[in-house]
ChimeraX commands (.cxc) that place a marker at each C-alpha (Angstrom):
marker #1 position -30.32,-22.90,75.25 radius 0.5
marker #1 position -33.76,-21.56,75.69 radius 0.5
marker #1 position -33.55,-19.21,73.54 radius 0.5
marker #1 position -32.87,-21.71,70.56 radius 0.5
marker #1 position -35.33,-24.09,71.84 radius 0.5
marker #1 position -37.81,-21.09,71.18 radius 0.5
marker #1 position -36.76,-20.96,68.12 radius 0.5
marker #1 position -36.43,-24.70,67.50 radius 0.5
marker #1 position -39.79,-25.21,68.88 radius 0.5
marker #1 position -42.09,-22.72,66.95 radius 0.5
marker #1 position -43.78,-24.24,63.91 radius 0.5
marker #1 position -42.33,-21.64,61.72 radius 0.5
marker #1 position -39.42,-23.26,62.03 radius 0.5
marker #1 position -40.91,-26.60,60.43 radius 0.5
marker #1 position -42.80,-24.49,57.76 radius 0.5
marker #1 position -39.26,-23.09,56.71 radius 0.5
marker #1 position -37.83,-26.27,56.67 radius 0.5
marker #1 position -40.03,-27.96,54.51 radius 0.5
marker #1 position -39.61,-24.92,52.42 radius 0.5
marker #1 position -35.90,-25.86,51.85 radius 0.5
marker #1 position -36.03,-29.46,52.01 radius 0.5
marker #1 position -39.36,-30.46,49.29 radius 0.5
marker #1 position -37.76,-28.44,46.48 radius 0.5
marker #1 position -34.20,-30.08,47.44 radius 0.5
marker #1 position -35.59,-32.92,47.39 radius 0.5
marker #1 position -37.04,-32.13,43.62 radius 0.5
marker #1 position -33.68,-31.03,42.56 radius 0.5
marker #1 position -32.17,-34.78,43.59 radius 0.5
marker #1 position -34.74,-36.71,42.33 radius 0.5
marker #1 position -34.42,-35.17,39.07 radius 0.5
marker #1 position -30.75,-35.34,38.78 radius 0.5
marker #1 position -30.65,-39.06,39.52 radius 0.5
marker #1 position -33.81,-39.74,36.87 radius 0.5
marker #1 position -32.13,-37.42,34.39 radius 0.5
marker #1 position -28.18,-37.20,34.46 radius 0.5
marker #1 position -27.28,-39.81,37.28 radius 0.5
marker #1 position -29.56,-42.74,36.51 radius 0.5
marker #1 position -26.63,-45.40,36.31 radius 0.5
marker #1 position -25.67,-44.91,40.36 radius 0.5
marker #1 position -26.07,-48.02,41.97 radius 0.5
marker #1 position -29.94,-48.16,43.00 radius 0.5
marker #1 position -28.67,-48.28,46.87 radius 0.5
marker #1 position -26.92,-45.24,46.53 radius 0.5
marker #1 position -30.00,-43.39,45.31 radius 0.5
marker #1 position -31.93,-44.40,48.37 radius 0.5
marker #1 position -28.99,-43.37,50.26 radius 0.5
marker #1 position -29.29,-39.85,48.63 radius 0.5
marker #1 position -32.67,-39.39,48.95 radius 0.5
marker #1 position -32.51,-40.34,52.55 radius 0.5
marker #1 position -29.90,-37.93,53.40 radius 0.5
marker #1 position -31.52,-34.73,51.38 radius 0.5
marker #1 position -34.89,-35.71,53.62 radius 0.5
marker #1 position -32.71,-35.63,56.76 radius 0.5
marker #1 position -30.68,-32.81,56.12 radius 0.5
marker #1 position -32.26,-30.70,53.08 radius 0.5
marker #1 position -29.88,-28.54,51.32 radius 0.5
marker #1 position -26.59,-29.59,53.10 radius 0.5
marker #1 position -27.54,-33.22,52.10 radius 0.5
marker #1 position -28.14,-31.90,48.52 radius 0.5
marker #1 position -25.01,-29.73,48.37 radius 0.5
marker #1 position -22.82,-33.37,49.89 radius 0.5
marker #1 position -24.59,-35.17,46.86 radius 0.5
marker #1 position -23.89,-32.51,44.31 radius 0.5
marker #1 position -20.22,-32.31,45.45 radius 0.5
marker #1 position -19.77,-35.63,46.02 radius 0.5
marker #1 position -22.06,-37.80,44.45 radius 0.5
marker #1 position -22.69,-37.16,41.25 radius 0.5
marker #1 position -20.69,-38.83,38.21 radius 0.5
marker #1 position -19.69,-35.17,37.14 radius 0.5
marker #1 position -17.55,-34.41,39.95 radius 0.5
marker #1 position -14.30,-33.70,38.30 radius 0.5
marker #1 position -11.91,-36.09,40.92 radius 0.5
marker #1 position -12.05,-38.09,43.98 radius 0.5
marker #1 position -10.49,-37.73,47.00 radius 0.5
marker #1 position -10.75,-38.82,50.37 radius 0.5
marker #1 position -12.53,-36.25,51.93 radius 0.5
marker #1 position -15.29,-36.80,49.05 radius 0.5
marker #1 position -15.33,-40.80,49.45 radius 0.5
marker #1 position -15.71,-39.82,53.36 radius 0.5
marker #1 position -18.74,-37.95,52.78 radius 0.5
marker #1 position -20.39,-40.95,50.33 radius 0.5
marker #1 position -19.61,-43.05,53.35 radius 0.5
marker #1 position -21.40,-40.46,56.33 radius 0.5
marker #1 position -24.11,-40.63,54.12 radius 0.5
marker #1 position -24.47,-44.23,53.54 radius 0.5
marker #1 position -24.12,-44.33,57.19 radius 0.5
marker #1 position -26.13,-41.75,58.11 radius 0.5
marker #1 position -29.03,-43.07,55.52 radius 0.5
marker #1 position -29.80,-46.56,57.84 radius 0.5
marker #1 position -28.86,-44.77,61.26 radius 0.5
marker #1 position -31.42,-41.63,60.45 radius 0.5
marker #1 position -33.92,-44.73,60.05 radius 0.5
marker #1 position -33.39,-46.03,63.26 radius 0.5
marker #1 position -33.27,-42.83,64.95 radius 0.5
marker #1 position -36.72,-41.49,63.51 radius 0.5
marker #1 position -38.35,-45.00,64.22 radius 0.5
marker #1 position -36.64,-45.34,68.07 radius 0.5
marker #1 position -37.45,-41.83,69.08 radius 0.5
marker #1 position -41.02,-42.14,67.73 radius 0.5
marker #1 position -41.73,-45.50,69.36 radius 0.5
marker #1 position -39.52,-44.50,72.64 radius 0.5
marker #1 position -41.41,-40.40,72.85 radius 0.5
marker #1 position -44.09,-40.56,70.68 radius 0.5
marker #1 position -45.74,-43.89,71.93 radius 0.5
marker #1 position -44.37,-45.36,75.04 radius 0.5
marker #1 position -43.99,-41.70,76.69 radius 0.5
marker #1 position -40.24,-43.75,78.00 radius 0.5
marker #1 position -37.60,-41.60,79.80 radius 0.5
marker #1 position -34.77,-39.83,78.17 radius 0.5
marker #1 position -32.51,-43.55,79.60 radius 0.5
marker #1 position -34.86,-45.85,78.04 radius 0.5
marker #1 position -35.30,-43.65,74.59 radius 0.5
marker #1 position -31.38,-43.26,74.21 radius 0.5
marker #1 position -31.03,-46.72,74.77 radius 0.5
marker #1 position -33.57,-47.75,71.98 radius 0.5
marker #1 position -32.78,-45.31,69.61 radius 0.5
marker #1 position -29.44,-46.40,69.65 radius 0.5
marker #1 position -30.09,-50.30,68.86 radius 0.5
marker #1 position -32.05,-49.41,66.00 radius 0.5
marker #1 position -29.56,-46.97,64.69 radius 0.5
marker #1 position -26.96,-49.73,65.16 radius 0.5
marker #1 position -29.18,-52.38,63.32 radius 0.5
marker #1 position -30.42,-50.25,60.76 radius 0.5
marker #1 position -26.99,-49.15,60.08 radius 0.5
marker #1 position -25.50,-52.42,60.17 radius 0.5
marker #1 position -28.41,-53.90,57.60 radius 0.5
marker #1 position -27.16,-51.56,55.00 radius 0.5
marker #1 position -24.15,-52.33,55.09 radius 0.5
marker #1 position -24.37,-56.52,55.47 radius 0.5
marker #1 position -26.97,-56.55,52.89 radius 0.5
marker #1 position -25.29,-55.41,49.51 radius 0.5
marker #1 position -22.20,-57.28,50.71 radius 0.5
marker #1 position -24.04,-60.64,51.08 radius 0.5
marker #1 position -25.97,-59.86,47.87 radius 0.5
marker #1 position -22.35,-59.57,46.52 radius 0.5
marker #1 position -21.64,-63.08,48.13 radius 0.5
marker #1 position -20.10,-62.84,51.16 radius 0.5
marker #1 position -20.65,-65.07,53.98 radius 0.5
marker #1 position -22.75,-63.53,56.30 radius 0.5
marker #1 position -20.29,-64.18,59.31 radius 0.5
marker #1 position -17.65,-62.14,57.03 radius 0.5
marker #1 position -20.05,-59.64,56.28 radius 0.5
marker #1 position -21.01,-59.13,59.89 radius 0.5
marker #1 position -17.72,-58.69,61.23 radius 0.5
marker #1 position -16.69,-56.48,58.57 radius 0.5
marker #1 position -19.65,-53.92,59.05 radius 0.5
marker #1 position -18.85,-54.08,62.83 radius 0.5
marker #1 position -15.26,-53.26,62.32 radius 0.5
marker #1 position -16.16,-50.15,59.52 radius 0.5
marker #1 position -18.93,-48.80,60.62 radius 0.5
marker #1 position -19.41,-49.06,64.08 radius 0.5
marker #1 position -17.26,-45.58,65.10 radius 0.5
marker #1 position -19.15,-43.76,62.84 radius 0.5
marker #1 position -22.41,-44.98,63.94 radius 0.5
marker #1 position -21.27,-44.67,68.00 radius 0.5
marker #1 position -20.49,-40.87,67.11 radius 0.5
marker #1 position -23.37,-40.25,65.12 radius 0.5
marker #1 position -25.97,-41.36,67.45 radius 0.5
marker #1 position -23.95,-40.02,70.51 radius 0.5
marker #1 position -24.36,-36.65,69.33 radius 0.5
marker #1 position -27.83,-36.91,67.64 radius 0.5
marker #1 position -29.12,-38.63,70.55 radius 0.5
marker #1 position -28.05,-36.11,72.71 radius 0.5
marker #1 position -28.87,-33.26,70.52 radius 0.5
marker #1 position -32.23,-34.37,70.59 radius 0.5
marker #1 position -33.07,-34.97,74.09 radius 0.5
marker #1 position -31.57,-31.80,74.68 radius 0.5
marker #1 position -34.09,-29.91,72.79 radius 0.5
marker #1 position -37.16,-31.98,72.90 radius 0.5
marker #1 position -37.33,-32.49,76.58 radius 0.5
marker #1 position -40.64,-33.74,77.28 radius 0.5
marker #1 position -41.99,-32.97,73.87 radius 0.5
marker #1 position -44.73,-35.11,72.37 radius 0.5
marker #1 position -45.47,-36.14,68.83 radius 0.5
marker #1 position -47.84,-33.54,68.50 radius 0.5
marker #1 position -45.51,-30.38,69.83 radius 0.5
marker #1 position -43.63,-28.84,66.56 radius 0.5
marker #1 position -40.34,-29.06,69.42 radius 0.5
marker #1 position -40.55,-33.05,68.98 radius 0.5
marker #1 position -39.88,-32.91,65.27 radius 0.5
marker #1 position -37.71,-29.94,64.90 radius 0.5
marker #1 position -35.84,-31.52,67.75 radius 0.5
marker #1 position -35.25,-34.57,65.58 radius 0.5
marker #1 position -34.53,-32.22,62.29 radius 0.5
marker #1 position -31.60,-30.71,63.90 radius 0.5
marker #1 position -30.50,-33.83,65.51 radius 0.5
marker #1 position -29.77,-35.96,62.57 radius 0.5
marker #1 position -27.62,-33.36,61.16 radius 0.5
marker #1 position -25.76,-32.74,64.03 radius 0.5
marker #1 position -25.06,-36.28,63.91 radius 0.5
marker #1 position -23.90,-36.38,60.11 radius 0.5
marker #1 position -21.73,-33.43,60.61 radius 0.5
marker #1 position -20.29,-35.19,63.88 radius 0.5
marker #1 position -19.44,-38.35,62.23 radius 0.5
marker #1 position -17.78,-37.12,58.90 radius 0.5
marker #1 position -14.85,-36.59,60.20 radius 0.5
marker #1 position -14.25,-39.99,62.00 radius 0.5
marker #1 position -15.11,-41.63,58.79 radius 0.5
marker #1 position -12.15,-39.46,56.65 radius 0.5
marker #1 position -10.15,-40.84,59.83 radius 0.5
marker #1 position -11.60,-45.03,58.71 radius 0.5
marker #1 position -11.19,-44.32,55.42 radius 0.5
marker #1 position -7.12,-42.50,55.62 radius 0.5
marker #1 position -6.66,-45.38,57.95 radius 0.5
marker #1 position -7.46,-48.33,55.68 radius 0.5
marker #1 position -10.08,-49.21,57.83 radius 0.5
marker #1 position -13.58,-48.86,55.09 radius 0.5
marker #1 position -12.91,-48.06,51.72 radius 0.5
marker #1 position -15.55,-45.63,51.57 radius 0.5
marker #1 position -18.33,-45.99,48.75 radius 0.5
marker #1 position -16.94,-46.09,45.14 radius 0.5
marker #1 position -16.57,-43.22,42.71 radius 0.5
marker #1 position -19.96,-42.27,41.26 radius 0.5
marker #1 position -17.82,-41.90,37.83 radius 0.5
marker #1 position -17.70,-45.45,37.85 radius 0.5
marker #1 position -20.89,-46.91,38.81 radius 0.5
marker #1 position -23.23,-48.23,35.93 radius 0.5
marker #1 position -26.45,-49.59,36.50 radius 0.5
marker link #1:1,2 radius 0.2
marker link #1:2,3 radius 0.2
marker link #1:3,4 radius 0.2
marker link #1:4,5 radius 0.2
marker link #1:5,6 radius 0.2
marker link #1:6,7 radius 0.2
marker link #1:7,8 radius 0.2
marker link #1:8,9 radius 0.2
marker link #1:9,10 radius 0.2
marker link #1:10,11 radius 0.2
marker link #1:11,12 radius 0.2
marker link #1:12,13 radius 0.2
marker link #1:13,14 radius 0.2
marker link #1:14,15 radius 0.2
marker link #1:15,16 radius 0.2
marker link #1:16,17 radius 0.2
marker link #1:17,18 radius 0.2
marker link #1:18,19 radius 0.2
marker link #1:19,20 radius 0.2
marker link #1:20,21 radius 0.2
marker link #1:21,22 radius 0.2
marker link #1:22,23 radius 0.2
marker link #1:23,24 radius 0.2
marker link #1:24,25 radius 0.2
marker link #1:25,26 radius 0.2
marker link #1:26,27 radius 0.2
marker link #1:27,28 radius 0.2
marker link #1:28,29 radius 0.2
marker link #1:29,30 radius 0.2
marker link #1:30,31 radius 0.2
marker link #1:31,32 radius 0.2
marker link #1:32,33 radius 0.2
marker link #1:33,34 radius 0.2
marker link #1:34,35 radius 0.2
marker link #1:35,36 radius 0.2
marker link #1:36,37 radius 0.2
marker link #1:37,38 radius 0.2
marker link #1:38,39 radius 0.2
marker link #1:39,40 radius 0.2
marker link #1:40,41 radius 0.2
marker link #1:41,42 radius 0.2
marker link #1:42,43 radius 0.2
marker link #1:43,44 radius 0.2
marker link #1:44,45 radius 0.2
marker link #1:45,46 radius 0.2
marker link #1:46,47 radius 0.2
marker link #1:47,48 radius 0.2
marker link #1:48,49 radius 0.2
marker link #1:49,50 radius 0.2
marker link #1:50,51 radius 0.2
marker link #1:51,52 radius 0.2
marker link #1:52,53 radius 0.2
marker link #1:53,54 radius 0.2
marker link #1:54,55 radius 0.2
marker link #1:55,56 radius 0.2
marker link #1:56,57 radius 0.2
marker link #1:57,58 radius 0.2
marker link #1:58,59 radius 0.2
marker link #1:59,60 radius 0.2
marker link #1:60,61 radius 0.2
marker link #1:61,62 radius 0.2
marker link #1:62,63 radius 0.2
marker link #1:63,64 radius 0.2
marker link #1:64,65 radius 0.2
marker link #1:65,66 radius 0.2
marker link #1:66,67 radius 0.2
marker link #1:67,68 radius 0.2
marker link #1:68,69 radius 0.2
marker link #1:69,70 radius 0.2
marker link #1:70,71 radius 0.2
marker link #1:71,72 radius 0.2
marker link #1:72,73 radius 0.2
marker link #1:73,74 radius 0.2
marker link #1:74,75 radius 0.2
marker link #1:75,76 radius 0.2
marker link #1:76,77 radius 0.2
marker link #1:77,78 radius 0.2
marker link #1:78,79 radius 0.2
marker link #1:79,80 radius 0.2
marker link #1:80,81 radius 0.2
marker link #1:81,82 radius 0.2
marker link #1:82,83 radius 0.2
marker link #1:83,84 radius 0.2
marker link #1:84,85 radius 0.2
marker link #1:85,86 radius 0.2
marker link #1:86,87 radius 0.2
marker link #1:87,88 radius 0.2
marker link #1:88,89 radius 0.2
marker link #1:89,90 radius 0.2
marker link #1:90,91 radius 0.2
marker link #1:91,92 radius 0.2
marker link #1:92,93 radius 0.2
marker link #1:93,94 radius 0.2
marker link #1:94,95 radius 0.2
marker link #1:95,96 radius 0.2
marker link #1:96,97 radius 0.2
marker link #1:97,98 radius 0.2
marker link #1:98,99 radius 0.2
marker link #1:99,100 radius 0.2
marker link #1:100,101 radius 0.2
marker link #1:101,102 radius 0.2
marker link #1:102,103 radius 0.2
marker link #1:103,104 radius 0.2
marker link #1:104,105 radius 0.2
marker link #1:105,106 radius 0.2
marker link #1:106,107 radius 0.2
marker link #1:107,108 radius 0.2
marker link #1:108,109 radius 0.2
marker link #1:109,110 radius 0.2
marker link #1:110,111 radius 0.2
marker link #1:111,112 radius 0.2
marker link #1:112,113 radius 0.2
marker link #1:113,114 radius 0.2
marker link #1:114,115 radius 0.2
marker link #1:115,116 radius 0.2
marker link #1:116,117 radius 0.2
marker link #1:117,118 radius 0.2
marker link #1:118,119 radius 0.2
marker link #1:119,120 radius 0.2
marker link #1:120,121 radius 0.2
marker link #1:121,122 radius 0.2
marker link #1:122,123 radius 0.2
marker link #1:123,124 radius 0.2
marker link #1:124,125 radius 0.2
marker link #1:125,126 radius 0.2
marker link #1:126,127 radius 0.2
marker link #1:127,128 radius 0.2
marker link #1:128,129 radius 0.2
marker link #1:129,130 radius 0.2
marker link #1:130,131 radius 0.2
marker link #1:131,132 radius 0.2
marker link #1:132,133 radius 0.2
marker link #1:133,134 radius 0.2
marker link #1:134,135 radius 0.2
marker link #1:135,136 radius 0.2
marker link #1:136,137 radius 0.2
marker link #1:137,138 radius 0.2
marker link #1:138,139 radius 0.2
marker link #1:139,140 radius 0.2
marker link #1:140,141 radius 0.2
marker link #1:141,142 radius 0.2
marker link #1:142,143 radius 0.2
marker link #1:143,144 radius 0.2
marker link #1:144,145 radius 0.2
marker link #1:145,146 radius 0.2
marker link #1:146,147 radius 0.2
marker link #1:147,148 radius 0.2
marker link #1:148,149 radius 0.2
marker link #1:149,150 radius 0.2
marker link #1:150,151 radius 0.2
marker link #1:151,152 radius 0.2
marker link #1:152,153 radius 0.2
marker link #1:153,154 radius 0.2
marker link #1:154,155 radius 0.2
marker link #1:155,156 radius 0.2
marker link #1:156,157 radius 0.2
marker link #1:157,158 radius 0.2
marker link #1:158,159 radius 0.2
marker link #1:159,160 radius 0.2
marker link #1:160,161 radius 0.2
marker link #1:161,162 radius 0.2
marker link #1:162,163 radius 0.2
marker link #1:163,164 radius 0.2
marker link #1:164,165 radius 0.2
marker link #1:165,166 radius 0.2
marker link #1:166,167 radius 0.2
marker link #1:167,168 radius 0.2
marker link #1:168,169 radius 0.2
marker link #1:169,170 radius 0.2
marker link #1:170,171 radius 0.2
marker link #1:171,172 radius 0.2
marker link #1:172,173 radius 0.2
marker link #1:173,174 radius 0.2
marker link #1:174,175 radius 0.2
marker link #1:175,176 radius 0.2
marker link #1:176,177 radius 0.2
marker link #1:177,178 radius 0.2
marker link #1:178,179 radius 0.2
marker link #1:179,180 radius 0.2
marker link #1:180,181 radius 0.2
marker link #1:181,182 radius 0.2
marker link #1:182,183 radius 0.2
marker link #1:183,184 radius 0.2
marker link #1:184,185 radius 0.2
marker link #1:185,186 radius 0.2
marker link #1:186,187 radius 0.2
marker link #1:187,188 radius 0.2
marker link #1:188,189 radius 0.2
marker link #1:189,190 radius 0.2
marker link #1:190,191 radius 0.2
marker link #1:191,192 radius 0.2
marker link #1:192,193 radius 0.2
marker link #1:193,194 radius 0.2
marker link #1:194,195 radius 0.2
marker link #1:195,196 radius 0.2
marker link #1:196,197 radius 0.2
marker link #1:197,198 radius 0.2
marker link #1:198,199 radius 0.2
marker link #1:199,200 radius 0.2
marker link #1:200,201 radius 0.2
marker link #1:201,202 radius 0.2
marker link #1:202,203 radius 0.2
marker link #1:203,204 radius 0.2
marker link #1:204,205 radius 0.2
marker link #1:205,206 radius 0.2
marker link #1:206,207 radius 0.2
marker link #1:207,208 radius 0.2
marker link #1:208,209 radius 0.2
marker link #1:209,210 radius 0.2
marker link #1:210,211 radius 0.2
marker link #1:211,212 radius 0.2
marker link #1:212,213 radius 0.2
marker link #1:213,214 radius 0.2
marker link #1:214,215 radius 0.2
marker link #1:215,216 radius 0.2
marker link #1:216,217 radius 0.2
marker link #1:217,218 radius 0.2
view
């Protein structure tokens, strides 16, 4: 663990990460503008945040599951789109929570975990409830649907992500490279952990998964 922390805590790690993430984000934005401009605006934001959080892995998920050029759709692809949707909102909540709890308030692990968990849930639910209400779904129904479909995925994602972040970062502050690199690693760990949960939720009919990108229009 100490060796891993030394690697992740090196400023070189952040430089390498930026060298991978920024070109990935540029490729994504260009493809969204040139070849996939018809995707729903919400999904464009989802993919941008997914690549921002997970760099090349996020781009790979988009390229194989989120473009209208995919040859076929499947539960596996729908689950990746679904987990990316969840991830984009929860990631925002986690980032804000960690910055507030650790970076600004210097709180302990218990308070950090609690604040981050709550904000991740709020952001994740908002990204589900908002579009449903825009489609005319009543607030109570939208909230119920969000709780049923997103709670298991968010729970697994945040338990893993927060656990990894606190384990790696320990007492690192916002001025330490380890603070930011631990956050980066933890987000991707949460994404990977939540993927099989989304596969099962879709297979069991608890959630539908995001629609086929070949059917999306502006």
